[in-house]
N, C-alpha and C positions, 0 to 999 in steps of 0.2 A: 431483619431490619424493620425499623418503625417508620410509619408514614401516615398521612391523613387517611380516613376511611374512603374519601372520594378517590384519592390517588390509588389506593389498594384495589378498588373496584376496577379501575381502568387497567391496572396490571393483571388482574384476573381475566379481563376481556382480551387482553393481548395474548395471554396463555392460550386462549381458544381461537386465536387468529381472527378476532373480530376486527373488521376494517370500517364498518359503517354502523352508525346508530341513528335511528329516525326518532325525532321528538319535537317537543315544544316546551319552552322554559316556563318556570313559575317559581315563587318564592322558595318552596321546600325542596325543589330539585336543583336550585341554582348553584349550590356548592359543587355538584357534579359537573355542571356546565363550566364553572370557573376552572375546575381541574382540566377540562378539555382544551383550555386556551393554549396550554403548553404541550399538548399531546400531538405528536407528529404522525403517528401511525393509525389513529382512528379519526375518521371523518364524521362529523355530526351533520345530519340533514335536517334543516328546519322546514317543517311542513306547515300547512295552514290550519290544521285541526288535528287533535290528538287521535281521533278515530283513524285518520288517514296515516298517521305514524304506524299504527298497528297493521293496517292493511299493507302499507309499503314494506314493513319488516316481513310480513307474510309473503308478499310477492317475491321479495329477495330470497327467502327461504325456499320457496317452491322452485325458483329458477336455479338455485345453486345446490340445494341439498344441505346447505349450512344452517346453523341456528340464526334466525333473524332477531335483532335486538331493537327495542323501542323504549322510550322513557317519557315520563310525564310527571307533573307536579301533583300535589295532593288534591283532594276534593273533586272539583269538576274535571281537572286534568286526568285524574285516575279514572273516574267514571266514564269519561269520553273514550278511554281505551277499551271499554268492555265489549262493545260490539265487535271490534277487530279481534280481540282475544277469543271470543266465543266462535267467530268464524274459523280461526286457526284450530281451535279445539275440535270442532265438528269434523274438520278435514285432516286431523292428525298432523298438523304442521308444527315443526319445532320453532319455538320463540321464547325469548326471555324478556319480560317486561319489568323495568325498574321504575318504581314510583317513589316520589318524595312523600314524607309524612311529617306531621307536626313534631316538635321535640318530644322526647320520651316523658319529660315531666308534665306535658300537657295532654297526653293520651287519656282519652275517656272523659275529657272535660269540655267537649264541644268547642274546641278552639277554632279559630278562623280556618276554614277550608279543611277541617278534619273530617275524614270519612272512614268507615270501616271497610276498606277495599278488600280485605281477606274474606269476610263473609259474603260480600257481593260477588267476588270472583270464584269462590270455592266450587260452584257447580260447572264452571267453564274453564278450569285450569286443570292440568294434570297434577299440579301441587302448587301451593303458595306459601310464602314465608313473611313474617314480620321480624326484622332484626331489632332487638332491644338491648343488646349488649355488644360493644365494639369487638370483643374477642371472638364473636361468632360471625362476623361480617364476611371474612374471606372464605371460611368454610361454607357459608350459606350460598355465596355467589357460585362457588365451584359446584355445589350440589345442584343448584338450579340448572346449570348447563348440562350436568350429567343426566339429570332427570328428563330434561327437554329432549335430549338427543339419543336416548337409549330406548330399546324396546319399541312399543308403539309410541311414536313421538307426539309431542304436543307442547302447549304453552305453559310456562311457569312464571309466576309473578313474584317479585321480591320488593317488599315495602320497606323503605329505609327512613326512619326519622331523621330530621335535619341535623340534630346534634351528632349523630353517628358519623355523618359525612366529615365533620370537623375533628372527631375524636382520633387519638393516636392508636393505631392498630399494628400488630405484628404481621409482617408479610414475608414469606420465603417463597421464591420461585418454585413452580411445580409444573411438570409436563403432564398433560393428560395422557392416561394410559388407554391405548386402543384395545378395545375388547374383541377377541377373536372367538367366533362361535365354537362351543365345545363339540365333541363328537357325539352323535346321537347314541342313546343307549339301545341295547338289544330289543326291548319292547317296541321302541319307536320304529326301529328298522323293520320289525315284523308288521307293524301297522302300515308302513309305507309300502311294503311288499303286497299287502292285502289291497291297498289302494291301486297299485299297479295292475293287479289281477282284475279288479273291477273295470279299469280302463280297457284292458285287453278284451274283456268279454262284452263290453257295451256295443250295441248296434247303432245307436244314435248319440254319440257323445258330443258334448259342447263345453267350451271353456269360457268362463266369465273372468275378465281381468279388471281389478279395481285399483283404487289409488294406492293401496298398500304395496303393490307391485312397484310402483314408481318410487315410493319411499325406500323400499328395499334395494333399489338399483338392480332389479332382477329381469330387466327386459331381455337380455341375451339368453338367459336360462329359460324364459318363457317361450321365446321363439324356437330354441332347440327342442323344447318339449313338444310344442304343437306340431312341428315338422316331423319329428320322429314318429308320432302316432297318427299323423294326418288328421288333426283335430280342428274343426271350425272354431274360431275365436271371436268373441264379442267383448266389448268393454263397457264398464259403467261410465257415467259422466266424468268421474274423477280418475278413471283409468285411461282416458284418451291419451295417446302418445306412447304407451307402454309397448305396443306393437304397431309398426308402421301402418298407416291406413291403406298404403298401396300393397301390403302383403297379400298374396292371393288367397290366404285362408281367413283373412279378416272380413267380417260382415258389417262392421259399424258398431254403434253403440246401442245398447238395449235398454228398455224401460219405457216410462210414460210417453216420451217423445222419441223413442229410439226408431231405428230403421225397421221396416216391415220384415226384411229378410232376417235381421238379427232376432227380432221378437219371435218370429215363427220358429226359427231354429231352436231357441231356448224352450219354447212352449212344446215342441215336438220331441225334445231330447229325452232319452231314457237315462242318461247320466250327465249331471252338471258338475264340472270341476270349477270351483270358485277359488281364484287366487287373489288374496288381498281385497276381498270385497265383503261388506258387512250385511248384504241382502237388505238394503233399505227399502222402505215402502214404495218409493218412486220407481224402483227396479222391479219389484215383484208383483204389484197389484194385489189382487186377492190371493192371500197366502195359501189357502186350501186348494184353490185351482192351480196355483203356481207349482205346488209340490206334488200334485196328483200324479201317481204312476212314474215317479222319478226317484232315482238315487242321487245323493249329493256327497261330494268330497269337498271338504272345506279346508283351505290352507290359509292361515293367518298368523301374524306375529303375536296377537293378543288372545290368550286362551279364553277370555271372557266372551269373545265373539262366537266361539264354537257353540252351536246349539242355541244361541240367543234368539235369533229370528227364525231359523230353519233347523229342523231336526235332521241331523246329518247321518248318512250311512257310516262315514268315516271322517273324523276331524284330525287335522295335523297342525298343531300350534308350535311355531318356532321360526327359526331363520329360513326365509323363503328360498334362498339359493340352495341351502343344504337339502331342503325337502325336495325341491325339483330335481336335484342331481340324484337323489334316491330313487325318484320315480322314473328316472331315465334308465334304470337298470333292467327294465322289462325287456323281454325278447320278443321281436316281432312287432306287428302293428295291429294286433287283434284280428278280427274276421275281415279279410281284404274285400270280399264281395259285398258284405253288408256295408262296409265303409264307403265303397264305390257307389252303392245304391243311395246311401245317405247323402253323399255329395251331389249326386244327380238331382235329388230333391232340392237341396240348397241352391244349386245353380238355377233351377227353374224359378225359385223365389227371387233370386237376384235379378234374373231377366224380367220377370213379371213386374217387379216393383222398382226398377231402375228409374231414377228421378229424371224428368224431362226438363231441361233448362231452356228449351226453345220457346221463349216468350218474347213479345215485342214491347215490353214495358219494364221499367226498373222495379225489381223486387229485391228483397233482402237475400233470399236463396241464390238468385242470380249473381248478386254482388259478392257474396261469400265465395261462390264458385269461381268468379273472376280473380278474387284475391288468391285463391288456392292455385290457379293457373299461373299467375304472374309471379308468385313468390316461390312456387315449387316445393314448399315445405322446408326449404333449406335456408339457414342464416336468418330465420325469422322466429319469433315467438308470438303467441296470441293470448291476449287477456280479454275477458269479457265481464260485463256486469251481469245482472240477473234479470231474466224475463224472456220474452219471445226471441229477442236477438241472440240470446245465450243458446237457445235450442237450435236456431238456424245456423249459428256458427258451429256448434257441435256436429250438426248433420252435414254441412256443406264445406267446411274447411277441411283440408287434408293434412292432418297432424302426423308427422313422420318420426318425431323423436320425443323421448321422455323429457320432462321438464320444459316443455315449450307450449304447454296448454295451462293457463292459469284461470281458474274459475272457482266461485264459491258454490260447493255442492251441498254439504250437509245443512248449513244454516240458510243458504240462499239469500245472501246479503246484497241488497241493492246498494249501489255506491262503492262496491268492492273494486270494480274494474280499473278505473283510472289510477288510483293510488297504488294498486297492486302492479299495474303496468309500469309506473314510475319506479317502484322499488326493484322490479325485474330489470328495467333498463339500466339502472345504476349498476346492478350486478353484472350484466352482460358487457357493459361498455361498448366498444366498437365491434365486438365479436358477433353480435346478433341484434336485430332491430325488433322492437315490440310493436305489434299492431293491436290496438284496444278497440273492442266493439262495445259500445254502450247504447242504452236506450234513452229517450228523452225524459224518462222518469228518473233513472239512476243518475244521469249526469247533473241533474238539479241538486242532488244530494252532496256530491263531492267534486263537482266540476271546478271548484276553487283551486284544486290542485293543478290546474293548467298554469297557475302562477308559478308554482315550484318547478314544473316541467320547463316553462319558458326561461325562468331565472337561471336554471342549470343547463339550459340548452340541450335537453334530452331529446333525441330524435324519435319520439313516440309518434306513431300515426294513429289518430283517433277517428274512428268511424261513429258518428252519432246517428242512430236510427230515429228520425223525426216523423212519427206517425200520429202525432197530436193525441196520444192516449197512453194509458198504462195497458199495454197490449195483452199481457198475460192475465191481468185482472179481467179485462174485457172478454178474453177467451173463456175464462172460467164462468163468467156471468152468462155467456151464451150457452155453454154446455150444461151448467148445473142450476142456473137461476132463471131459465126461461127468457133470456135476453132482456132482463130488467137491469139495464145499465145504469150504474150510479157511481160517482166519485172515480171515474176512469177516463172520461173524455175531456180534453182541454179545449176550451173555447178560444183561447189565445195562447200563443207560444212565443217565447223569447226569440230574438234573432241570434241563433247560436254562432253564426259567422262573426257578427259584431262582438259577441261575447268573447270568442277566442282571440279576436284581433285586439281586444282590450288589453290582453296579456302580452301581446306582441307576437302571436302565433298566426301564420298564414292559414286562411280557411276559405272554403267555398262550399256552396250548397249546390246539390245536383238533383235532377228530377228525371233524367233520361239515362238510358244505358250508355250512350255516347259520352254524355257529360261525366258520368262516373268513371268510365274507362280512361278519359283524359285526366281527370283529377287524380286518380290512383297512380297513373304513370308519372305525373309531376311529383306526387308525394314520394314515390319510391326513388325517384332520381335525386330528390333533395335529401341526401343521406345524412347531413349534419344538423338538421333542424326539425323541430316538431311540426306537425301538420294536422289540420282537422278537415274532415270531409263530412258534410251533413247530408244524409240521405233523406230526401223529401219523398216519402212513400205513403200510399194510402193504407188504411187499416185492413189487416188480413189475419188469418189464423195459421198457427204452426200445425203442419201435418207431417208425419202421422201423430195421432194422439190416441192412446188406448182408452177404452171405456172404463168408467168407474166400477169398482168392485167386480172386475171381470178378468178373464184370462188376458195375458199380455199380447195375444195375437188377435184380439177383437178391438176394432178401431172405430172411433167416432167418424161419421161421414159429414163433412162440412159442405153446405150448399151455398 
């Protein structure tokens, strides 16, 4: 059948069961918006800035596992998407971004709002397309979704000139074919058997779980795996939620600001089994010290990650669930006495470094612990911005389920939290409520999305940590620049309560433990409306923090 290009794009989105598009209109994307007027199955969400459209689509994708969709016009609309696309790329989040472009007869002539968005986004997309012929439009949109959602997931951009939206194209309905992992070949099975033997022989094994485990939906398989072999497990920042924080074998997250017990366990391990982790620099610290006297088994969907940062004893690239099931074929649990001795050492670290929340003032760790107690990890999801508050949240919230922890890991994008929380809340509906933790730096970047949250009556609870500084910058300047503080301390701060109230959101500022407890209780009880709580706290430092260019069990001492 024939229809306009704009209509055909929407039909392709319906094939993929897309229900939500985040975007901002402009001249070159307007034909697609016009087609949405009569579309009953796809809701468009108007944001306040194109960057937030990408972050919201990202948050939606993280929350659901589906492909997030965003769109923007040509020129500045398209370039404003780039930070959000790069954020998704670094964290392997599936997204399709559709941008409008000047008419095909104007390409390359510096027309109004023309920009070469393909060259701009090439380094931060899994793939990108420019559609120059109407006959290729439907095929391209389908390809974009296939690429974004298969293998190691990631963002794909499709740039569509305005005249293509108006052109008549052929469209025939097509159901996406679900791909089922093939059976592993004999060589792969032999390699998995060798990995199992390494696990059984190890005296001090440890498992590191990264964001790839959540993308693969492999939480159950990982839990079965660690329980069978009695393995201690830590997670990266992106892997939070893959294993419940309350699981008795879980030690917390490891890395630059990871728990001391987790970092000591990884540092002392003789075998590290990495599941869906890319061994980023924030996780490893000094590579030669990190790898010294260790063996590594690396499991990942992307063959390019094997041996990229760490030289592995064994690398297993492929479907994570299939690989973990192969590893479960091992008989026994290795050397029981050695494993018991290893666990005695781990328990001593746990006891020695257990965090003491008994303070008589309002601190962010105390507040995060209160949130964890009051929410119980159920029926809630947690989004963060980037900075000190992000690390405090990772350390002190108790995340129990996958896809309930939304944070920018690889790119570390300030401003991510609020629009991502908005996208996730739209995805969850009434099934789950999102609590967003932001700093007073990041909220200045994308806090305008309070407008959309209020307009749509999304019950997001926003915690703003107001310490009158860029806390993580200040912390780095203390540790690395001899306390020469510059461009990090705010002489004056906006009134964030009045700011939120401007959008019609109830808000209050708190400076004591009692005030926070009361404000949190009221926010949790107000189930159908957004709320803002401003934490007025003094400047402090995130602990633990590993020393630069050192082992990950060597820590900075703050005085």
